[in-house]
N, C-alpha and C positions, 0 to 999 in steps of 0.2 A: 767252707762253711755252708754256703747256699746249696752246694751239691749234696752235702750230707743231709740237710733238712728236706730237700726234694726227694732224696732216696727214702728217707723215713716216711714221708707222706705217701709216696708211691707204694711202699710195702704195706702200710696200714690200709690204704685204699684197696689193694689187691686182696688182703686178708678179709676186709669187710665184704667185698663182692663175692669171694669164695664162700664165706659163711652164709650170705644171703641166698646164693644159688643153691647151696646144700639144703638150706631150710625150705626153699621153694620146691625143690625136688621131693623132699620127704613129705611135705604137705600135699603135693599133687598125688603121690603114691597112696598116702593115707586116705585122701578123698576118694580116689578110685576104688580102693578096697572096701571102704564103707559103702560106696554106691553099689558095688557088686553084692555085698552082703545084704543090703536093704532090698535089692531086687530079688535075691534068693528068698528072703523072708516073705516078700509079697507073693512069690510063687507058691511057697509052702502054705501060706494062709489061703490062697486061692484053692489049692488042692483040698485043704481041710473043709473049706466052706462048700466046695463043689460036691463033696461027699454028703453033706447034710442038706444042702439046697441044690438047685440046678446051677449050671455054670454061669448063666446070664445073671442070676441074682447075686451070686458070689462076686462076679466082676463089678456089679453095681455097688455092692457093699464096700468093696475095696476102693472103688472110685470115689464114693462119697466120703469115706474116712480120710483118704489122702487129700481130697479137695478141701475139707474143713481144716485139717492140720496145716496145709499150705497157705490157706487164707489167714489163719491165725498168725503164722510166721510173717506174712506180708504186712498185716496190720501192725504188728509189733515193730517191724523194720521201718514202716512209714512213720510211726510215732517217734521213733528214735532219730529220724533224719530231719524232723522239723527244727527250724532255726529259732532260737530264742533271742530276743533283742539283747544286745550287749549292755551290761549295766553301766551307768554313768560313773565316771571316776569320782574319787573323794572330793567333795566340794564343788563338783561341776554341776551346772544347771543347764537346762535346755536352751535358754536364750540369755542375751546379755542383761536385760533388765527384768528377768523373770523372778517371780517369787519362789522361794524354795518349796518343794512339794510338802504337803501336809500328810502325815501318816494317819490313817484312820485308827480310831481306838480299837483295842483288841475286842473281838466279839466271837460269835460262834464260827466254827470252821465252815468254809463254803462247801456246798454239796459237790460230790464227785461228778466228773463229766460223764456223759452218756457212753462215750466210747470206752472209758475205763470200766464202767459197769458191765457193758456188753462183753468185753474181753474177759473179765473175771467170770462171768456167767458161762461163756463158751468153754473156758478152761475147766470149770467145775463140771459142766455137762460131759465133757470129754473124759475126765477122770472118773466120773460116776459111771459112764458107759463101760469103760475098761474094767473098773472094779466090779461092776454088776455082773459082767460076764464070767468072772472068776469065782463068784460065790455060788 
């Protein structure tokens, strides 16, 4: 009986590992192909800009655009990794003799954080820049 259970667990473990490695390989190939295609897109944009402007200006335009987009992604990633304090369980209070917390009366919503406003403004400026070039 124990041998049968261990055999089933081993087979399930091998299946899970095989599925995970296949997924990882497919993901790696997809990321590689997307990276190559993005590099080709940057080369094509460089060539188009180099015909209109000089090569140094086109390189600086591409540098600035990729820098701004990369910084936006980093800010969003850092905002997502912030730890929020775990909520107290039902009926739990911070101390043994502590008074239960008093909830403030409902009022107007608090103003948004400056980082949220800056992120929205940067995204809107980027979308405006992209759409403005197409018109």
